[in-house]
Every structure is written in structure tokens, then in C-alpha cells.
C-alpha angles and dihedrals in degrees: 000000000000126000095248093057095050109056122146134174141204107212113185126174115234094230096121142320120338111259119222087246088061091049089054090052090051090047095052090049090049094047092049092050094050092043091054100037089251140140125263117207133194111209121179111217100202101153093117097082092173092064097035113129120202112237095022094106091052089048092052092051094046090049095052092048093050088052092051092242099143118189125207097214130025148121095290099037102039128214141185095277101055161162090085096193113079091214087065091051097056095120090056099060098052090064093056094044089054090050090057090049090051093051092046093247093115140027144197116263119196098181115124124219088250091055093049096045096079089051090054092049093049092048092051093044101043102029103025093231141095117273114251126205095215148121091301096051110024097082090064094048136081104274143109092268093058103033127074112263095243091053090050091052091047091052091049095047092048090059095248107168115251142170128216115235130192114248109228122188119231127252101005125136120238116200129187137154122242116201091222102031101035116218118007121196123189130172115229089230088074091059129078128212097268121208111255100178121030125220091259090060094253118127123238120239091264096060098034097049094047093048093045094046089051095047093043090049094237110188101187130027107207110180144137125296091247088076094055094093089055094051096086090055090050090050088053091052091054088052094046092050091048092242099122093124088055096047110128123232115261130227118175113198124221121254123262105240134210117265089262089053093240113122138337118321111253141177088256090063090052093049091048099045098032106248132116122253097182125069094228138020114286128199117199106223093204099049100020089230113154119210118192120226135210091273093056092043087063100257120149112234092232091054092047091051094046090051093049092049091058093053098094101353133079131178089218094253134087091256113121106166114075133172117225089259093051092050090055092046096050101034119115129163091221089065094060114107125239094217123080117270115235113224114221115194092202090055089052088055090048092056091050092049091052092054094044094054089048090059114099117236094260094052092048093047089055090054094051102041092091089059090058092044091053089055091049092244114149116193142147114283091224089057091053089052090055091049090051091052091057100045109029093097088064096053127097092171139020086241089064090066099095094045091058099035112033093107089064088064106029129029114244113255100176124060125192109250094216092051090047093052089053095055107025115092136170093264094043096099092053092045091051092047091053093046090049088062091052092050090049090056093059108105099181100047100201129133096257095054092043091052091050091052090048093051094046090049092052091049096046094046096038091234129157114251093229093054098055093035092053093050093047094045091051091048095048103036108015088230134094094226141037143108125324107318095214092054089050090051093051092050094049093044134224098283094052093046092053091049092052093048090052091046096057091048091052091046094053103033096035 
């Protein structure tokens, strides 16, 4: 397949932070393009100026770049099909709206929201359903189909605000094939005459996205399930414009569901259960509220992407960990599920853990150095690598590093009273004093030699391993658990170990 044939786009609206569901949509478009030697486009659909949020476009771009989802064409990289912001294409849409008017597929509507509101209330109250501006109601409303031609011209010439609505025939079947959901059939009676061009001259999503997809030669529209009800309208627009042979194939992705599987995943769920739903930190300019993203929570971008890919798609095997190249190789739209995909925070942590433990010690040390710098701790990079080697199996996130490693950089000065009571006995001070002498006698202070001294001391003094081990671990780390104690001792060195043993005695005995 050639590049020109396979062109896909991710078309977010800059109305706020990018949800992880949006990132997944971008990812699937990206994977499809790369799998099929195609082109992946970022298009900013910013025609809704009332909901436009400053900084949202920048956030979208930064998020995609952090995730490694690189687009071939877009507002900041250019391309032959630009501009890539719909607000910069305003003059294009009017022409196509007028073409629909000319061919009797659209009409002028002069009704205001205030005039339509009573009709909506009556329909809801008397019929129990939402009012539709359609073939059954439009002839009694204020539009160019119901009004005399001269009155329509007079209203337009006087500057009366109007919208342009699509004209949909009643009781016709619209059929199209969805690559995920197979054949979709909808009766036009279920559709209303959507606004295509707003009174401010800006297009609605329906007109702009169809025109842009056509002009940008989009071959496949891969988007969220929430747009499935709009697809029949879009199919009609392709028909009305005479572009049926250029209509892209559709693939509507399943929703991301809450952890309990009930309903669409939202920011509120993340706030309530303590997990991020945005890729990066977002600060609400109106409220000042700051919401942390996956990046700030310590997730690796490759783990985040792998996790998202598996929410709704499966390669048909038990494999769960995929490199970027493997995701591209195995990805297929036909393997995406129809049912919603339940998001599980614990599974997200599992993915991140898998990627962390795959990092070599040098890579991980690079990732954690900023944590030490923030705490004004200066130490040899090689030393940090060795620390990472000992503790990385215990990390779910980069941000867990300090919690599991602080005793490698600062001696503990607080000991949990409950833990001390469990391990500290009347003869503990004498036992420690005797063991100190043995440690001091070790010339080559490596884990193997320290372990040998420890085991000999246990045997000669008829001590339980857990007793002496517990006291030493508390003295050296301030914790009752952690990686191999002899490896810790080797890394810290003899002098530091002796200092810490003396310190816990002084702390307890005074």
C-alpha cells in the first residue's frame, strides 16, 4: 500500500487536557499508519471558540511527544495539506456549505436558541423524548424551507443571524461498514438536521471534519465510539457532496471504562481512586487546580503506551509486553474489541514495574538522579547505579526510588518503636558489641565475606538467624525489610556500617 492511500488523523479539540482515551485514539492511528506505510496527521479541531482553552493545544502536542507518538503532518511540523488548525481554514468551509444549499441538501435556519427552547421543553414533557429539528418539524419552523423566498432574502440582507442546517430526508436507511463493528444500519428518522455552519460563520464538527478529511485525503477514520451516532450523518455528507468514492473507512473504538466496568472512565474516577487520567500534569487556569499526569506519577512513557494499547486490542496471544516496534508489527484494527475496555489501576502499575525492571542499571540511574539532586544529595553516578541494581525489583515507579533507597544516602535516625520492641532484647547490646568486633576484623569487606562472618557468629553463639538479622537490618537501614543485607553492607562500606550500629545503640540506650 502506498503512503497516499493510507492517511489517518488524530483530531482533538483544544477544550482541556488530553484524556488517556484520546491518547489511545492517537496511538491506534499512529500504529495503523506505521503498520501500513502510511501518514499520521495531527489536526487541531478548534472551531468551538466558546469551549476553547488556552494552552490546551500546547498540552496535546507535548503529551503526544512524551508518549513517543510522532506525527508526520501537523500544526507545528507543517505538511502539504495544511493549515492543520481548523480556525485557520474558516474560509474553506463556507464554500462547501453554500454548495450544499445550492444543491438542496442544506438550508438556512433563522431560529434562535430562545425560540427553540420551548419546543424542546414541550417535546420532553409531552412525548418524553428530545426535540428534533427534522423532516417532521422543519416546515413549521423559521427556515428557508418554510418561509417565502423573498422573506428569506430579506432576512439575509438585513443581517439577521442564521445557521446552515443539513436537509435529511425522512425514513431512509443509511448503511456503512465499520472495521470494528461490521455493518451499521440507521434510519434517517433517527437523525436531526444538524447545524453545519454556525451563526458566527464557524463550521460545526460535522462539516469541518468531513471537508478536511476529504481535502486531506484521509483513508481511514479511527476515532472513539462516542462519534458512532454521528457517522450516519457523515456518510450522508459524503453522498451529498458526491464524494462517495473518496469516503474513508470507519473504525469506532470501544470506550475506556471505569475500574468497576460501569460507565466511561473520567477524571472524577481518577480523583476518587487515586490514579491519573491525563498523560501530563494539567493546571486549570480558572480554578488553579493542578492535576498530576502519568509522567508526574512516575510512569515510563513506553509502559503507559503498552498499557493503553492493550485496552481494547489484543494480538490473539498471551503476550502482554510489547516494544514499540512489536506493537506496530502486530497491530490490526480487526483485532480491536467492540466491548468497552475496563481500566485497572493495578494493571497499569504492573506494566510500569515490568518496564522498570527491564531497564539496565545505568538507564535507571539516569532517571532517578533528579530525585537526589532535588534533595541536595551529591554522589557518584556509579554508586547510584549499584543502588539501582539492588532495589529496582521493588519499584513500581521512578518516584518510589527514594522510599526504597534513602538509607543508601543518609543514615536512619528514627526507628519504629514497634519494630524495636520486637527485636531488642536484654542481651542485644552485648551481642552487637561482639559482632562489631567481628565486622571490624574483615579486611576484604565484600558481601561474601560479611555473610561468612555473620553465619559463623550465629553458629558460635547459638543465635537465631532472624534475631541478629533483624537487629542489623534495623541498624543499617532503619527498616525491617529490603534487599540482601550483605550486599547493602558492601555498598555502604565497613566504616559506615560500624557508625550505624553504634548509632542505634546510642539511640536506644542513651
